[in-house]
N, CA, C and O of each residue as an XYZ file, in Angstrom:
308
protein
N       0.807     28.521     25.298
C       1.605     27.601     24.514
C       1.709     26.240     25.208
O       1.543     25.202     24.568
N       1.978     26.245     26.484
C       2.100     25.003     27.231
C       0.770     24.245     27.257
O       0.742     23.019     27.160
N      -0.323     24.988     27.389
C      -1.646     24.373     27.386
C      -1.927     23.681     26.051
O      -2.466     22.574     26.035
N      -1.576     24.305     24.955
C      -1.773     23.712     23.624
C      -0.945     22.441     23.464
O      -1.407     21.465     22.873
N       0.269     22.454     23.987
C       1.136     21.276     23.921
C       0.485     20.096     24.642
O       0.393     19.000     24.089
N       0.036     20.324     25.875
C      -0.554     19.232     26.651
C      -1.893     18.778     26.080
O      -2.238     17.600     26.172
N      -2.639     19.690     25.501
C      -3.888     19.312     24.844
C      -3.604     18.406     23.649
O      -4.273     17.388     23.468
N      -2.627     18.768     22.845
C      -2.255     17.946     21.684
C      -1.713     16.589     22.135
O      -2.019     15.563     21.529
N      -0.914     16.587     23.192
C      -0.369     15.339     23.727
C      -1.486     14.430     24.219
O      -1.477     13.229     23.948
N      -2.445     14.997     24.939
C      -3.587     14.228     25.434
C      -4.394     13.651     24.272
O      -4.752     12.473     24.287
N      -4.677     14.472     23.275
C      -5.465     14.006     22.131
C      -4.756     12.879     21.391
O      -5.394     11.897     21.010
N      -3.458     13.002     21.183
C      -2.699     11.943     20.513
C      -2.710     10.660     21.341
O      -2.887      9.567     20.802
N      -2.523     10.797     22.635
C      -2.517      9.636     23.524
C      -3.861      8.919     23.485
O      -3.909      7.690     23.431
N      -4.944      9.674     23.513
C      -6.276      9.065     23.483
C      -6.544      8.393     22.137
O      -7.129      7.311     22.099
N      -6.127      9.014     21.032
C      -6.287      8.376     19.715
C      -5.562      7.045     19.672
O      -6.108      6.046     19.203
N      -4.331      7.033     20.161
C      -3.537      5.801     20.160
C      -4.155      4.743     21.066
O      -4.199      3.567     20.706
N      -4.631      5.150     22.233
C      -5.230      4.202     23.180
C      -6.507      3.598     22.606
O      -6.708      2.386     22.683
N      -7.366      4.428     22.034
C      -8.611      3.925     21.466
C      -8.352      3.063     20.236
O      -9.074      2.097     19.994
N      -7.341      3.401     19.469
C      -6.991      2.594     18.305
C      -6.532      1.203     18.739
O      -6.944      0.199     18.158
N      -5.691      1.151     19.748
C      -5.226     -0.136     20.268
C      -6.386     -0.934     20.853
O      -6.482     -2.140     20.629
N      -7.257     -0.278     21.592
C      -8.427     -0.960     22.162
C      -9.307     -1.514     21.045
O      -9.797     -2.638     21.147
N      -9.511     -0.745     19.992
C     -10.329     -1.202     18.858
C      -9.722     -2.440     18.223
O     -10.439     -3.386     17.898
N      -8.422     -2.444     18.046
C      -7.751     -3.612     17.473
C      -7.945     -4.841     18.350
O      -8.176     -5.937     17.839
N      -7.854     -4.670     19.653
C      -8.023     -5.790     20.583
C      -9.459     -6.304     20.587
O      -9.683     -7.512     20.665
N     -10.424     -5.410     20.505
C     -11.833     -5.819     20.464
C     -12.097     -6.639     19.211
O     -12.700     -7.710     19.280
N     -11.651     -6.142     18.078
C     -11.846     -6.850     16.811
C     -11.165     -8.211     16.862
O     -11.757     -9.211     16.456
N      -9.939     -8.265     17.351
C      -9.204     -9.531     17.427
C      -9.894    -10.528     18.356
O      -9.965    -11.718     18.048
N     -10.402    -10.050     19.487
C     -11.015    -10.963     20.453
C     -12.343    -11.531     19.957
O     -12.750    -12.607     20.394
N     -13.022    -10.831     19.058
C     -14.310    -11.309     18.550
C     -14.198    -12.012     17.200
O     -15.182    -12.559     16.703
N     -13.031    -12.002     16.618
C     -12.855    -12.587     15.283
C     -13.132    -14.086     15.242
O     -13.601    -14.604     14.228
N     -12.846    -14.781     16.333
C     -13.033    -16.231     16.375
C     -14.334    -16.642     17.041
O     -14.500    -17.804     17.412
N     -15.251    -15.710     17.197
C     -16.531    -16.030     17.822
C     -16.723    -15.256     19.109
O     -15.927    -14.385     19.461
N     -17.787    -15.590     19.794
C     -18.099    -14.918     21.044
C     -19.134    -13.834     20.831
O     -19.561    -13.557     19.710
N     -19.522    -13.234     21.932
C     -20.540    -12.198     21.917
C     -19.974    -10.918     22.482
O     -18.981    -10.929     23.210
N     -20.612     -9.816     22.142
C     -20.157     -8.498     22.567
C     -21.243     -7.814     23.377
O     -22.385     -7.716     22.930
N     -20.894     -7.340     24.563
C     -21.774     -6.501     25.371
C     -21.176     -5.110     25.374
O     -20.087     -4.897     25.906
N     -21.878     -4.172     24.787
C     -21.420     -2.788     24.655
C     -22.192     -1.921     25.636
O     -23.339     -1.556     25.380
N     -21.562     -1.591     26.762
C     -22.195     -0.751     27.773
C     -21.908      0.708     27.435
O     -20.752      1.128     27.373
N     -22.962      1.462     27.221
C     -22.811      2.826     26.737
C     -22.723      2.804     25.221
O     -21.840      3.417     24.621
N     -23.665      2.079     24.614
C     -23.619      1.784     23.179
C     -23.845      2.996     22.281
O     -23.608      2.926     21.075
N     -24.294      4.089     22.852
C     -24.527      5.317     22.094
C     -25.457      5.039     20.917
O     -26.545      4.498     21.113
N     -25.057      5.394     19.714
C     -25.921      5.199     18.542
C     -25.619      3.897     17.806
O     -26.060      3.714     16.671
N     -24.870      2.989     18.441
C     -24.555      1.710     17.822
C     -23.287      1.733     16.992
O     -23.090      0.872     16.134
N     -22.428      2.704     17.234
C     -21.183      2.854     16.480
C     -20.393      1.546     16.416
O     -19.946      1.137     15.345
N     -20.224      0.890     17.577
C     -19.414     -0.327     17.597
C     -20.083     -1.489     16.868
O     -19.401     -2.316     16.264
N     -21.390     -1.556     16.920
C     -22.078     -2.613     16.175
C     -21.761     -2.487     14.693
O     -21.423     -3.473     14.037
N     -21.867     -1.288     14.173
C     -21.591     -1.058     12.757
C     -20.127     -1.344     12.446
O     -19.813     -1.984     11.443
N     -19.242     -0.872     13.301
C     -17.806     -1.086     13.074
C     -17.451     -2.567     13.107
O     -16.677     -3.036     12.272
N     -18.005     -3.304     14.057
C     -17.710     -4.734     14.145
C     -18.364     -5.512     13.008
O     -17.798     -6.489     12.517
N     -19.533     -5.092     12.594
C     -20.191     -5.733     11.454
C     -19.322     -5.571     10.206
O     -19.134     -6.520      9.445
N     -18.798     -4.371     10.005
C     -17.954     -4.104      8.841
C     -16.604     -4.814      8.931
O     -16.105     -5.332      7.932
N     -16.017     -4.838     10.117
C     -14.669     -5.385     10.283
C     -14.623     -6.910     10.232
O     -13.745     -7.486      9.589
N     -15.566     -7.563     10.910
C     -15.482     -9.025     11.013
C     -16.791     -9.721     10.680
O     -16.907    -10.935     10.846
N     -17.765     -8.977     10.220
C     -19.054     -9.584      9.899
C     -19.815    -10.036     11.126
O     -20.543    -11.028     11.076
N     -19.656     -9.318     12.229
C     -20.348     -9.682     13.472
C     -21.852     -9.703     13.239
O     -22.432     -8.719     12.783
N     -22.470    -10.820     13.552
C     -23.915    -10.972     13.386
C     -24.652    -10.203     14.479
O     -24.167    -10.081     15.604
N     -25.815     -9.693     14.135
C     -26.616     -8.915     15.080
C     -26.907     -9.676     16.364
O     -26.975     -9.072     17.435
N     -27.082    -10.997     16.275
C     -27.423    -11.777     17.467
C     -26.216    -12.042     18.370
O     -26.359    -12.695     19.403
N     -25.035    -11.551     18.000
C     -23.843    -11.657     18.845
C     -23.518    -10.338     19.532
O     -22.544    -10.246     20.279
N     -24.330     -9.322     19.280
C     -24.084     -7.988     19.828
C     -25.238     -7.567     20.725
O     -26.406     -7.673     20.350
N     -24.895     -7.090     21.913
C     -25.878     -6.572     22.852
C     -25.425     -5.176     23.270
O     -24.321     -5.001     23.783
N     -26.272     -4.202     23.050
C     -25.933     -2.837     23.402
C     -26.843     -2.319     24.495
O     -28.055     -2.526     24.461
N     -26.251     -1.645     25.459
C     -26.991     -1.012     26.539
C     -26.752      0.493     26.442
O     -25.612      0.958     26.431
N     -27.849      1.241     26.373
C     -27.737      2.701     26.310
C     -28.852      3.316     27.142
O     -30.023      2.991     26.950
N     -28.494      4.202     28.066
C     -29.469      4.828     28.947
C     -30.181      6.001     28.296
O     -31.316      6.315     28.656
N     -29.528      6.649     27.345
C     -30.126      7.808     26.685
C     -31.135      7.314     25.647
O     -30.766      6.748     24.618
N     -32.401      7.539     25.939
C     -33.482      7.033     25.092
C     -33.344      7.510     23.648
O     -33.627      6.757     22.716
N     -32.910      8.755     23.461
C     -32.756      9.314     22.116
C     -31.676      8.562     21.331
O     -31.867      8.254     20.154
N     -30.551      8.269     21.975
C     -29.478      7.530     21.307
C     -29.884      6.089     21.037
O     -29.555      5.535     19.988
N     -30.596      5.481     21.979
C     -31.076      4.109     21.778
C     -32.026      4.048     20.592
O     -31.952      3.117     19.790
N     -32.914      5.023     20.470
C     -33.841      5.070     19.341
C     -33.071      5.258     18.031
O     -33.382      4.616     17.027
N     -32.086      6.122     18.045
C     -31.267      6.351     16.850
C     -30.565      5.065     16.447
O     -30.532      4.733     15.262
N     -30.008      4.340     17.397
C     -29.337      3.069     17.106
C     -30.312      2.083     16.501
O     -29.977      1.370     15.555
N     -31.502      2.043     17.037
C     -32.524      1.140     16.519
C     -32.879      1.500     15.063
O     -33.050      0.618     14.222
N     -32.985      2.785     14.788
C     -33.306      3.235     13.434
C     -32.181      2.926     12.459
O     -32.435      2.583     11.304
N     -30.944      3.046     12.913
C     -29.786      2.760     12.059
C     -29.732      1.266     11.734
O     -29.324      0.863     10.645
N     -30.153      0.464     12.702
C     -30.176     -0.976     12.484
C     -29.243     -1.697     13.391
O     -29.146     -2.922     13.330
């Protein structure tokens, strides 16, 4: 029971932290600037920023070490 409580608490805390971080990222790029995404995975943030603020592709730079994820990001666009 105690383990489930702390797991739920951790998950809620991480959701809130990532949500706040996402809001700050969007706000900081809304007036211009460029984005360097280290650990870009499949390009999740590129898509999210494109949808949220119309971030142009030439303002986003993604670095991903996993060749499979980098290829997937490239295929997604």
